[in-house]
CHARMM internal coordinates of N, CA and C (Angstrom, degrees):
IC EDIT
DIST 1 N 1 CA 1.4543
DIST 1 CA 1 C 1.5243
ANGL 1 N 1 CA 1 C 108.59
DIST 1 C 2 N 1.3354
ANGL 1 CA 1 C 2 N 117.12
DIHE 1 N 1 CA 1 C 2 N 129.87
DIST 2 N 2 CA 1.4724
ANGL 1 C 2 N 2 CA 119.12
DIHE 1 CA 1 C 2 N 2 CA -178.86
DIST 2 CA 2 C 1.5294
ANGL 2 N 2 CA 2 C 111.69
DIHE 1 C 2 N 2 CA 2 C -72.06
DIST 2 C 3 N 1.2998
ANGL 2 CA 2 C 3 N 114.40
DIHE 2 N 2 CA 2 C 3 N 152.29
DIST 3 N 3 CA 1.4593
ANGL 2 C 3 N 3 CA 120.96
DIHE 2 CA 2 C 3 N 3 CA 179.49
DIST 3 CA 3 C 1.5326
ANGL 3 N 3 CA 3 C 108.50
DIHE 2 C 3 N 3 CA 3 C -90.01
DIST 3 C 4 N 1.3262
ANGL 3 CA 3 C 4 N 117.36
DIHE 3 N 3 CA 3 C 4 N 104.30
DIST 4 N 4 CA 1.4547
ANGL 3 C 4 N 4 CA 121.42
DIHE 3 CA 3 C 4 N 4 CA -177.15
DIST 4 CA 4 C 1.5293
ANGL 4 N 4 CA 4 C 112.24
DIHE 3 C 4 N 4 CA 4 C -74.73
DIST 4 C 5 N 1.3118
ANGL 4 CA 4 C 5 N 118.07
DIHE 4 N 4 CA 4 C 5 N -21.34
DIST 5 N 5 CA 1.4567
ANGL 4 C 5 N 5 CA 120.92
DIHE 4 CA 4 C 5 N 5 CA -178.13
DIST 5 CA 5 C 1.5272
ANGL 5 N 5 CA 5 C 112.49
DIHE 4 C 5 N 5 CA 5 C -79.32
DIST 5 C 6 N 1.3169
ANGL 5 CA 5 C 6 N 118.31
DIHE 5 N 5 CA 5 C 6 N -7.19
DIST 6 N 6 CA 1.4615
ANGL 5 C 6 N 6 CA 120.11
DIHE 5 CA 5 C 6 N 6 CA 177.32
DIST 6 CA 6 C 1.5225
ANGL 6 N 6 CA 6 C 111.30
DIHE 5 C 6 N 6 CA 6 C -68.79
DIST 6 C 7 N 1.3290
ANGL 6 CA 6 C 7 N 117.47
DIHE 6 N 6 CA 6 C 7 N -19.61
DIST 7 N 7 CA 1.4644
ANGL 6 C 7 N 7 CA 120.53
DIHE 6 CA 6 C 7 N 7 CA 176.91
DIST 7 CA 7 C 1.5223
ANGL 7 N 7 CA 7 C 111.78
DIHE 6 C 7 N 7 CA 7 C -70.77
DIST 7 C 8 N 1.3248
ANGL 7 CA 7 C 8 N 117.16
DIHE 7 N 7 CA 7 C 8 N -19.31
DIST 8 N 8 CA 1.4535
ANGL 7 C 8 N 8 CA 121.18
DIHE 7 CA 7 C 8 N 8 CA -178.68
DIST 8 CA 8 C 1.5192
ANGL 8 N 8 CA 8 C 112.15
DIHE 7 C 8 N 8 CA 8 C -102.75
DIST 8 C 9 N 1.3066
ANGL 8 CA 8 C 9 N 116.69
DIHE 8 N 8 CA 8 C 9 N 34.40
DIST 9 N 9 CA 1.4624
ANGL 8 C 9 N 9 CA 120.08
DIHE 8 CA 8 C 9 N 9 CA 179.39
DIST 9 CA 9 C 1.5220
ANGL 9 N 9 CA 9 C 109.80
DIHE 8 C 9 N 9 CA 9 C -80.12
DIST 9 C 10 N 1.3050
ANGL 9 CA 9 C 10 N 117.02
DIHE 9 N 9 CA 9 C 10 N 179.54
DIST 10 N 10 CA 1.4629
ANGL 9 C 10 N 10 CA 121.18
DIHE 9 CA 9 C 10 N 10 CA -178.34
DIST 10 CA 10 C 1.5225
ANGL 10 N 10 CA 10 C 111.65
DIHE 9 C 10 N 10 CA 10 C -68.22
DIST 10 C 11 N 1.3394
ANGL 10 CA 10 C 11 N 117.52
DIHE 10 N 10 CA 10 C 11 N -18.08
DIST 11 N 11 CA 1.4618
ANGL 10 C 11 N 11 CA 119.79
DIHE 10 CA 10 C 11 N 11 CA 177.43
DIST 11 CA 11 C 1.5180
ANGL 11 N 11 CA 11 C 111.83
DIHE 10 C 11 N 11 CA 11 C -68.40
DIST 11 C 12 N 1.3070
ANGL 11 CA 11 C 12 N 117.65
DIHE 11 N 11 CA 11 C 12 N -21.63
DIST 12 N 12 CA 1.4569
ANGL 11 C 12 N 12 CA 121.25
DIHE 11 CA 11 C 12 N 12 CA 178.50
DIST 12 CA 12 C 1.5237
ANGL 12 N 12 CA 12 C 110.66
DIHE 11 C 12 N 12 CA 12 C -91.31
DIST 12 C 13 N 1.3103
ANGL 12 CA 12 C 13 N 117.54
DIHE 12 N 12 CA 12 C 13 N -40.05
DIST 13 N 13 CA 1.4595
ANGL 12 C 13 N 13 CA 120.50
DIHE 12 CA 12 C 13 N 13 CA -175.21
DIST 13 CA 13 C 1.5225
ANGL 13 N 13 CA 13 C 113.42
DIHE 12 C 13 N 13 CA 13 C -75.29
DIST 13 C 14 N 1.3133
ANGL 13 CA 13 C 14 N 118.44
DIHE 13 N 13 CA 13 C 14 N -26.57
DIST 14 N 14 CA 1.4601
ANGL 13 C 14 N 14 CA 119.84
DIHE 13 CA 13 C 14 N 14 CA -178.84
DIST 14 CA 14 C 1.5263
ANGL 14 N 14 CA 14 C 112.47
DIHE 13 C 14 N 14 CA 14 C -63.91
DIST 14 C 15 N 1.3547
ANGL 14 CA 14 C 15 N 120.66
DIHE 14 N 14 CA 14 C 15 N -49.62
DIST 15 N 15 CA 1.4684
ANGL 14 C 15 N 15 CA 118.56
DIHE 14 CA 14 C 15 N 15 CA 176.41
DIST 15 CA 15 C 1.5232
ANGL 15 N 15 CA 15 C 112.91
DIHE 14 C 15 N 15 CA 15 C -64.11
DIST 15 C 16 N 1.3270
ANGL 15 CA 15 C 16 N 117.04
DIHE 15 N 15 CA 15 C 16 N -32.19
DIST 16 N 16 CA 1.4603
ANGL 15 C 16 N 16 CA 118.91
DIHE 15 CA 15 C 16 N 16 CA 176.55
DIST 16 CA 16 C 1.5189
ANGL 16 N 16 CA 16 C 111.05
DIHE 15 C 16 N 16 CA 16 C -63.48
DIST 16 C 17 N 1.3095
ANGL 16 CA 16 C 17 N 115.95
DIHE 16 N 16 CA 16 C 17 N -44.72
DIST 17 N 17 CA 1.4642
ANGL 16 C 17 N 17 CA 120.14
DIHE 16 CA 16 C 17 N 17 CA -176.05
DIST 17 CA 17 C 1.5229
ANGL 17 N 17 CA 17 C 112.66
DIHE 16 C 17 N 17 CA 17 C -75.03
DIST 17 C 18 N 1.3242
ANGL 17 CA 17 C 18 N 117.45
DIHE 17 N 17 CA 17 C 18 N -27.18
DIST 18 N 18 CA 1.4700
ANGL 17 C 18 N 18 CA 118.83
DIHE 17 CA 17 C 18 N 18 CA -175.11
DIST 18 CA 18 C 1.5167
ANGL 18 N 18 CA 18 C 113.81
DIHE 17 C 18 N 18 CA 18 C -101.98
DIST 18 C 19 N 1.3271
ANGL 18 CA 18 C 19 N 119.28
DIHE 18 N 18 CA 18 C 19 N -21.29
DIST 19 N 19 CA 1.4581
ANGL 18 C 19 N 19 CA 120.94
DIHE 18 CA 18 C 19 N 19 CA -177.82
DIST 19 CA 19 C 1.5279
ANGL 19 N 19 CA 19 C 113.21
DIHE 18 C 19 N 19 CA 19 C -117.27
DIST 19 C 20 N 1.3110
ANGL 19 CA 19 C 20 N 116.35
DIHE 19 N 19 CA 19 C 20 N -58.27
DIST 20 N 20 CA 1.4610
ANGL 19 C 20 N 20 CA 118.89
DIHE 19 CA 19 C 20 N 20 CA -169.15
DIST 20 CA 20 C 1.5206
ANGL 20 N 20 CA 20 C 113.72
DIHE 19 C 20 N 20 CA 20 C -73.95
DIST 20 C 21 N 1.3163
ANGL 20 CA 20 C 21 N 118.17
DIHE 20 N 20 CA 20 C 21 N -43.88
DIST 21 N 21 CA 1.4660
ANGL 20 C 21 N 21 CA 119.67
DIHE 20 CA 20 C 21 N 21 CA -177.08
DIST 21 CA 21 C 1.5309
ANGL 21 N 21 CA 21 C 111.97
DIHE 20 C 21 N 21 CA 21 C -67.65
DIST 21 C 22 N 1.3395
ANGL 21 CA 21 C 22 N 120.43
DIHE 21 N 21 CA 21 C 22 N -46.93
DIST 22 N 22 CA 1.4731
ANGL 21 C 22 N 22 CA 118.14
DIHE 21 CA 21 C 22 N 22 CA 176.02
DIST 22 CA 22 C 1.5271
ANGL 22 N 22 CA 22 C 113.05
DIHE 21 C 22 N 22 CA 22 C -63.85
DIST 22 C 23 N 1.3314
ANGL 22 CA 22 C 23 N 116.83
DIHE 22 N 22 CA 22 C 23 N -36.50
DIST 23 N 23 CA 1.4632
ANGL 22 C 23 N 23 CA 119.48
DIHE 22 CA 22 C 23 N 23 CA 177.12
DIST 23 CA 23 C 1.5092
ANGL 23 N 23 CA 23 C 112.01
DIHE 22 C 23 N 23 CA 23 C -64.94
DIST 23 C 24 N 1.3247
ANGL 23 CA 23 C 24 N 117.17
DIHE 23 N 23 CA 23 C 24 N -40.34
DIST 24 N 24 CA 1.4650
ANGL 23 C 24 N 24 CA 120.77
DIHE 23 CA 23 C 24 N 24 CA 179.53
DIST 24 CA 24 C 1.5199
ANGL 24 N 24 CA 24 C 111.25
DIHE 23 C 24 N 24 CA 24 C -67.01
DIST 24 C 25 N 1.3127
ANGL 24 CA 24 C 25 N 117.28
DIHE 24 N 24 CA 24 C 25 N -39.08
DIST 25 N 25 CA 1.4684
ANGL 24 C 25 N 25 CA 120.37
DIHE 24 CA 24 C 25 N 25 CA 178.93
DIST 25 CA 25 C 1.5276
ANGL 25 N 25 CA 25 C 110.49
DIHE 24 C 25 N 25 CA 25 C -66.90
DIST 25 C 26 N 1.3223
ANGL 25 CA 25 C 26 N 116.34
DIHE 25 N 25 CA 25 C 26 N -42.60
DIST 26 N 26 CA 1.4556
ANGL 25 C 26 N 26 CA 119.26
DIHE 25 CA 25 C 26 N 26 CA 179.24
DIST 26 CA 26 C 1.5171
ANGL 26 N 26 CA 26 C 113.29
DIHE 25 C 26 N 26 CA 26 C -68.60
DIST 26 C 27 N 1.3043
ANGL 26 CA 26 C 27 N 117.04
DIHE 26 N 26 CA 26 C 27 N -33.56
DIST 27 N 27 CA 1.4571
ANGL 26 C 27 N 27 CA 121.30
DIHE 26 CA 26 C 27 N 27 CA -177.02
DIST 27 CA 27 C 1.5308
ANGL 27 N 27 CA 27 C 112.31
DIHE 26 C 27 N 27 CA 27 C -82.87
DIST 27 C 28 N 1.3050
ANGL 27 CA 27 C 28 N 117.83
DIHE 27 N 27 CA 27 C 28 N -26.45
DIST 28 N 28 CA 1.4682
ANGL 27 C 28 N 28 CA 120.43
DIHE 27 CA 27 C 28 N 28 CA -172.29
DIST 28 CA 28 C 1.5299
ANGL 28 N 28 CA 28 C 112.84
DIHE 27 C 28 N 28 CA 28 C -63.11
DIST 28 C 29 N 1.3148
ANGL 28 CA 28 C 29 N 118.04
DIHE 28 N 28 CA 28 C 29 N -39.24
DIST 29 N 29 CA 1.4672
ANGL 28 C 29 N 29 CA 119.27
DIHE 28 CA 28 C 29 N 29 CA 179.89
DIST 29 CA 29 C 1.5215
ANGL 29 N 29 CA 29 C 111.41
DIHE 28 C 29 N 29 CA 29 C -66.51
DIST 29 C 30 N 1.3275
ANGL 29 CA 29 C 30 N 116.86
DIHE 29 N 29 CA 29 C 30 N -37.23
DIST 30 N 30 CA 1.4574
ANGL 29 C 30 N 30 CA 120.28
DIHE 29 CA 29 C 30 N 30 CA 178.50
DIST 30 CA 30 C 1.5239
ANGL 30 N 30 CA 30 C 111.44
DIHE 29 C 30 N 30 CA 30 C -67.98
DIST 30 C 31 N 1.3028
ANGL 30 CA 30 C 31 N 117.15
DIHE 30 N 30 CA 30 C 31 N -39.09
DIST 31 N 31 CA 1.4643
ANGL 30 C 31 N 31 CA 120.69
DIHE 30 CA 30 C 31 N 31 CA 179.80
DIST 31 CA 31 C 1.5173
ANGL 31 N 31 CA 31 C 110.35
DIHE 30 C 31 N 31 CA 31 C -65.80
DIST 31 C 32 N 1.3151
ANGL 31 CA 31 C 32 N 117.22
DIHE 31 N 31 CA 31 C 32 N -43.92
DIST 32 N 32 CA 1.4750
ANGL 31 C 32 N 32 CA 120.46
DIHE 31 CA 31 C 32 N 32 CA 178.78
DIST 32 CA 32 C 1.5259
ANGL 32 N 32 CA 32 C 109.93
DIHE 31 C 32 N 32 CA 32 C -63.01
DIST 32 C 33 N 1.3212
ANGL 32 CA 32 C 33 N 118.13
DIHE 32 N 32 CA 32 C 33 N -42.64
DIST 33 N 33 CA 1.4650
ANGL 32 C 33 N 33 CA 121.01
DIHE 32 CA 32 C 33 N 33 CA 179.48
DIST 33 CA 33 C 1.5274
ANGL 33 N 33 CA 33 C 111.33
DIHE 32 C 33 N 33 CA 33 C -64.11
DIST 33 C 34 N 1.3311
ANGL 33 CA 33 C 34 N 117.00
DIHE 33 N 33 CA 33 C 34 N -41.12
DIST 34 N 34 CA 1.4592
ANGL 33 C 34 N 34 CA 119.42
DIHE 33 CA 33 C 34 N 34 CA 179.16
DIST 34 CA 34 C 1.5237
ANGL 34 N 34 CA 34 C 111.92
DIHE 33 C 34 N 34 CA 34 C -67.84
DIST 34 C 35 N 1.3202
ANGL 34 CA 34 C 35 N 117.02
DIHE 34 N 34 CA 34 C 35 N -36.83
DIST 35 N 35 CA 1.4626
ANGL 34 C 35 N 35 CA 119.57
DIHE 34 CA 34 C 35 N 35 CA 179.09
DIST 35 CA 35 C 1.5258
ANGL 35 N 35 CA 35 C 111.83
DIHE 34 C 35 N 35 CA 35 C -69.92
DIST 35 C 36 N 1.3197
ANGL 35 CA 35 C 36 N 117.96
DIHE 35 N 35 CA 35 C 36 N -33.32
DIST 36 N 36 CA 1.4626
ANGL 35 C 36 N 36 CA 120.28
DIHE 35 CA 35 C 36 N 36 CA 176.04
DIST 36 CA 36 C 1.5276
ANGL 36 N 36 CA 36 C 111.02
DIHE 35 C 36 N 36 CA 36 C -70.39
DIST 36 C 37 N 1.3282
ANGL 36 CA 36 C 37 N 116.09
DIHE 36 N 36 CA 36 C 37 N -38.15
DIST 37 N 37 CA 1.4630
ANGL 36 C 37 N 37 CA 120.23
DIHE 36 CA 36 C 37 N 37 CA -174.14
DIST 37 CA 37 C 1.5235
ANGL 37 N 37 CA 37 C 112.79
DIHE 36 C 37 N 37 CA 37 C -78.46
DIST 37 C 38 N 1.3288
ANGL 37 CA 37 C 38 N 117.99
DIHE 37 N 37 CA 37 C 38 N -36.44
DIST 38 N 38 CA 1.4604
ANGL 37 C 38 N 38 CA 121.95
DIHE 37 CA 37 C 38 N 38 CA -173.96
DIST 38 CA 38 C 1.5331
ANGL 38 N 38 CA 38 C 110.61
DIHE 37 C 38 N 38 CA 38 C -120.71
DIST 38 C 39 N 1.3273
ANGL 38 CA 38 C 39 N 117.71
DIHE 38 N 38 CA 38 C 39 N 97.87
DIST 39 N 39 CA 1.4601
ANGL 38 C 39 N 39 CA 119.92
DIHE 38 CA 38 C 39 N 39 CA 179.07
DIST 39 CA 39 C 1.5327
ANGL 39 N 39 CA 39 C 113.16
DIHE 38 C 39 N 39 CA 39 C -65.17
DIST 39 C 40 N 1.3153
ANGL 39 CA 39 C 40 N 117.39
DIHE 39 N 39 CA 39 C 40 N -26.23
DIST 40 N 40 CA 1.4671
ANGL 39 C 40 N 40 CA 120.34
DIHE 39 CA 39 C 40 N 40 CA 178.18
DIST 40 CA 40 C 1.5214
ANGL 40 N 40 CA 40 C 109.87
DIHE 39 C 40 N 40 CA 40 C -65.30
DIST 40 C 41 N 1.3090
ANGL 40 CA 40 C 41 N 117.05
DIHE 40 N 40 CA 40 C 41 N -37.23
DIST 41 N 41 CA 1.4676
ANGL 40 C 41 N 41 CA 121.15
DIHE 40 CA 40 C 41 N 41 CA 176.90
DIST 41 CA 41 C 1.5220
ANGL 41 N 41 CA 41 C 110.74
DIHE 40 C 41 N 41 CA 41 C -64.68
DIST 41 C 42 N 1.3110
ANGL 41 CA 41 C 42 N 117.22
DIHE 41 N 41 CA 41 C 42 N -36.67
DIST 42 N 42 CA 1.4658
ANGL 41 C 42 N 42 CA 121.05
DIHE 41 CA 41 C 42 N 42 CA 176.93
DIST 42 CA 42 C 1.5273
ANGL 42 N 42 CA 42 C 110.95
DIHE 41 C 42 N 42 CA 42 C -61.89
DIST 42 C 43 N 1.3310
ANGL 42 CA 42 C 43 N 117.12
DIHE 42 N 42 CA 42 C 43 N -40.72
DIST 43 N 43 CA 1.4638
ANGL 42 C 43 N 43 CA 120.66
DIHE 42 CA 42 C 43 N 43 CA 177.18
DIST 43 CA 43 C 1.5179
ANGL 43 N 43 CA 43 C 112.21
DIHE 42 C 43 N 43 CA 43 C -68.31
DIST 43 C 44 N 1.3163
ANGL 43 CA 43 C 44 N 116.75
DIHE 43 N 43 CA 43 C 44 N -36.65
DIST 44 N 44 CA 1.4624
ANGL 43 C 44 N 44 CA 120.89
DIHE 43 CA 43 C 44 N 44 CA 178.21
DIST 44 CA 44 C 1.5241
ANGL 44 N 44 CA 44 C 110.70
DIHE 43 C 44 N 44 CA 44 C -65.28
DIST 44 C 45 N 1.3125
ANGL 44 CA 44 C 45 N 116.72
DIHE 44 N 44 CA 44 C 45 N -41.57
DIST 45 N 45 CA 1.4635
ANGL 44 C 45 N 45 CA 121.05
DIHE 44 CA 44 C 45 N 45 CA 178.43
DIST 45 CA 45 C 1.5245
ANGL 45 N 45 CA 45 C 110.53
DIHE 44 C 45 N 45 CA 45 C -67.41
DIST 45 C 46 N 1.3280
ANGL 45 CA 45 C 46 N 117.29
DIHE 45 N 45 CA 45 C 46 N -38.88
DIST 46 N 46 CA 1.4621
ANGL 45 C 46 N 46 CA 120.20
DIHE 45 CA 45 C 46 N 46 CA 179.82
DIST 46 CA 46 C 1.5239
ANGL 46 N 46 CA 46 C 111.59
DIHE 45 C 46 N 46 CA 46 C -65.21
DIST 46 C 47 N 1.3248
ANGL 46 CA 46 C 47 N 117.49
DIHE 46 N 46 CA 46 C 47 N -28.93
DIST 47 N 47 CA 1.4556
ANGL 46 C 47 N 47 CA 120.55
DIHE 46 CA 46 C 47 N 47 CA -179.11
DIST 47 CA 47 C 1.5111
ANGL 47 N 47 CA 47 C 114.43
DIHE 46 C 47 N 47 CA 47 C -87.78
DIST 47 C 48 N 1.3046
ANGL 47 CA 47 C 48 N 118.31
DIHE 47 N 47 CA 47 C 48 N -17.42
DIST 48 N 48 CA 1.4686
ANGL 47 C 48 N 48 CA 121.81
DIHE 47 CA 47 C 48 N 48 CA -174.84
DIST 48 CA 48 C 1.5261
ANGL 48 N 48 CA 48 C 110.17
DIHE 47 C 48 N 48 CA 48 C -131.83
DIST 48 C 49 N 1.3228
ANGL 48 CA 48 C 49 N 116.97
DIHE 48 N 48 CA 48 C 49 N 75.75
DIST 49 N 49 CA 1.4597
ANGL 48 C 49 N 49 CA 121.55
DIHE 48 CA 48 C 49 N 49 CA -175.17
DIST 49 CA 49 C 1.5237
ANGL 49 N 49 CA 49 C 112.64
DIHE 48 C 49 N 49 CA 49 C -68.30
DIST 49 C 50 N 1.3089
ANGL 49 CA 49 C 50 N 117.74
DIHE 49 N 49 CA 49 C 50 N -46.96
DIST 50 N 50 CA 1.4654
ANGL 49 C 50 N 50 CA 120.67
DIHE 49 CA 49 C 50 N 50 CA -174.86
DIST 50 CA 50 C 1.5233
ANGL 50 N 50 CA 50 C 111.39
DIHE 49 C 50 N 50 CA 50 C -67.30
DIST 50 C 51 N 1.3149
ANGL 50 CA 50 C 51 N 116.67
DIHE 50 N 50 CA 50 C 51 N -44.62
DIST 51 N 51 CA 1.4610
ANGL 50 C 51 N 51 CA 120.26
DIHE 50 CA 50 C 51 N 51 CA -179.85
DIST 51 CA 51 C 1.5282
ANGL 51 N 51 CA 51 C 111.27
DIHE 50 C 51 N 51 CA 51 C -65.63
DIST 51 C 52 N 1.3229
ANGL 51 CA 51 C 52 N 116.36
DIHE 51 N 51 CA 51 C 52 N -39.11
DIST 52 N 52 CA 1.4592
ANGL 51 C 52 N 52 CA 120.44
DIHE 51 CA 51 C 52 N 52 CA 178.86
DIST 52 CA 52 C 1.5211
ANGL 52 N 52 CA 52 C 111.25
DIHE 51 C 52 N 52 CA 52 C -65.20
DIST 52 C 53 N 1.3107
ANGL 52 CA 52 C 53 N 116.95
DIHE 52 N 52 CA 52 C 53 N -42.10
DIST 53 N 53 CA 1.4606
ANGL 52 C 53 N 53 CA 120.45
DIHE 52 CA 52 C 53 N 53 CA 177.74
DIST 53 CA 53 C 1.5135
ANGL 53 N 53 CA 53 C 112.19
DIHE 52 C 53 N 53 CA 53 C -62.42
DIST 53 C 54 N 1.3296
ANGL 53 CA 53 C 54 N 116.88
DIHE 53 N 53 CA 53 C 54 N -40.24
DIST 54 N 54 CA 1.4626
ANGL 53 C 54 N 54 CA 120.79
DIHE 53 CA 53 C 54 N 54 CA 178.30
DIST 54 CA 54 C 1.5231
ANGL 54 N 54 CA 54 C 111.31
DIHE 53 C 54 N 54 CA 54 C -65.62
DIST 54 C 55 N 1.3204
ANGL 54 CA 54 C 55 N 116.99
DIHE 54 N 54 CA 54 C 55 N -43.93
DIST 55 N 55 CA 1.4753
ANGL 54 C 55 N 55 CA 120.57
DIHE 54 CA 54 C 55 N 55 CA 179.15
DIST 55 CA 55 C 1.5203
ANGL 55 N 55 CA 55 C 110.53
DIHE 54 C 55 N 55 CA 55 C -65.75
DIST 55 C 56 N 1.3350
ANGL 55 CA 55 C 56 N 118.02
DIHE 55 N 55 CA 55 C 56 N -41.17
DIST 56 N 56 CA 1.4629
ANGL 55 C 56 N 56 CA 120.43
DIHE 55 CA 55 C 56 N 56 CA 177.52
DIST 56 CA 56 C 1.5225
ANGL 56 N 56 CA 56 C 111.81
DIHE 55 C 56 N 56 CA 56 C -64.72
DIST 56 C 57 N 1.3254
ANGL 56 CA 56 C 57 N 116.72
DIHE 56 N 56 CA 56 C 57 N -37.68
DIST 57 N 57 CA 1.4596
ANGL 56 C 57 N 57 CA 119.72
DIHE 56 CA 56 C 57 N 57 CA 177.64
DIST 57 CA 57 C 1.5280
ANGL 57 N 57 CA 57 C 110.75
DIHE 56 C 57 N 57 CA 57 C -63.42
DIST 57 C 58 N 1.3194
ANGL 57 CA 57 C 58 N 117.29
DIHE 57 N 57 CA 57 C 58 N -45.53
DIST 58 N 58 CA 1.4654
ANGL 57 C 58 N 58 CA 120.00
DIHE 57 CA 57 C 58 N 58 CA 178.08
DIST 58 CA 58 C 1.5249
ANGL 58 N 58 CA 58 C 111.57
DIHE 57 C 58 N 58 CA 58 C -63.92
DIST 58 C 59 N 1.3174
ANGL 58 CA 58 C 59 N 116.84
DIHE 58 N 58 CA 58 C 59 N -38.90
DIST 59 N 59 CA 1.4655
ANGL 58 C 59 N 59 CA 119.91
DIHE 58 CA 58 C 59 N 59 CA 177.95
DIST 59 CA 59 C 1.5206
ANGL 59 N 59 CA 59 C 111.32
DIHE 58 C 59 N 59 CA 59 C -67.18
DIST 59 C 60 N 1.3452
ANGL 59 CA 59 C 60 N 117.94
DIHE 59 N 59 CA 59 C 60 N -35.66
DIST 60 N 60 CA 1.4554
ANGL 59 C 60 N 60 CA 121.30
DIHE 59 CA 59 C 60 N 60 CA 176.96
DIST 60 CA 60 C 1.5249
ANGL 60 N 60 CA 60 C 111.18
DIHE 59 C 60 N 60 CA 60 C -64.61
DIST 60 C 61 N 1.3163
ANGL 60 CA 60 C 61 N 116.20
DIHE 60 N 60 CA 60 C 61 N -43.61
DIST 61 N 61 CA 1.4728
ANGL 60 C 61 N 61 CA 119.96
DIHE 60 CA 60 C 61 N 61 CA 179.78
DIST 61 CA 61 C 1.5226
ANGL 61 N 61 CA 61 C 109.37
DIHE 60 C 61 N 61 CA 61 C -64.43
DIST 61 C 62 N 1.3206
ANGL 61 CA 61 C 62 N 117.35
DIHE 61 N 61 CA 61 C 62 N -44.32
DIST 62 N 62 CA 1.4707
ANGL 61 C 62 N 62 CA 120.55
DIHE 61 CA 61 C 62 N 62 CA 179.81
DIST 62 CA 62 C 1.5260
ANGL 62 N 62 CA 62 C 110.83
DIHE 61 C 62 N 62 CA 62 C -63.38
DIST 62 C 63 N 1.3267
ANGL 62 CA 62 C 63 N 117.28
DIHE 62 N 62 CA 62 C 63 N -45.00
DIST 63 N 63 CA 1.4655
ANGL 62 C 63 N 63 CA 120.29
DIHE 62 CA 62 C 63 N 63 CA 179.44
DIST 63 CA 63 C 1.5326
ANGL 63 N 63 CA 63 C 110.92
DIHE 62 C 63 N 63 CA 63 C -65.27
DIST 63 C 64 N 1.3081
ANGL 63 CA 63 C 64 N 117.19
DIHE 63 N 63 CA 63 C 64 N -35.92
DIST 64 N 64 CA 1.4604
ANGL 63 C 64 N 64 CA 120.31
DIHE 63 CA 63 C 64 N 64 CA 177.08
DIST 64 CA 64 C 1.5236
ANGL 64 N 64 CA 64 C 112.53
DIHE 63 C 64 N 64 CA 64 C -67.84
DIST 64 C 65 N 1.3282
ANGL 64 CA 64 C 65 N 116.62
DIHE 64 N 64 CA 64 C 65 N -33.72
DIST 65 N 65 CA 1.4702
ANGL 64 C 65 N 65 CA 119.61
DIHE 64 CA 64 C 65 N 65 CA 177.33
DIST 65 CA 65 C 1.5147
ANGL 65 N 65 CA 65 C 111.69
DIHE 64 C 65 N 65 CA 65 C -71.20
DIST 65 C 66 N 1.3265
ANGL 65 CA 65 C 66 N 115.73
DIHE 65 N 65 CA 65 C 66 N -35.27
DIST 66 N 66 CA 1.4624
ANGL 65 C 66 N 66 CA 119.22
DIHE 65 CA 65 C 66 N 66 CA -179.73
DIST 66 CA 66 C 1.5089
ANGL 66 N 66 CA 66 C 108.99
DIHE 65 C 66 N 66 CA 66 C -72.57
END
COOR INIT
IC SEED 1 N 1 CA 1 C
IC BUILD
């Protein structure tokens, strides 16, 4: 029987704690401000969920690296 808990080792949590979570926190305020300021952007995001998620993920990684 495979060990399913091996996916939750420290090798997974370290990049989450050092890259993705700080990037998401830093990016979230900018995203909320842009969505309040530009209603057209809100409609664009509502129509393109997958592309928006991919772009936000890349922006989170970049912001976390910076």
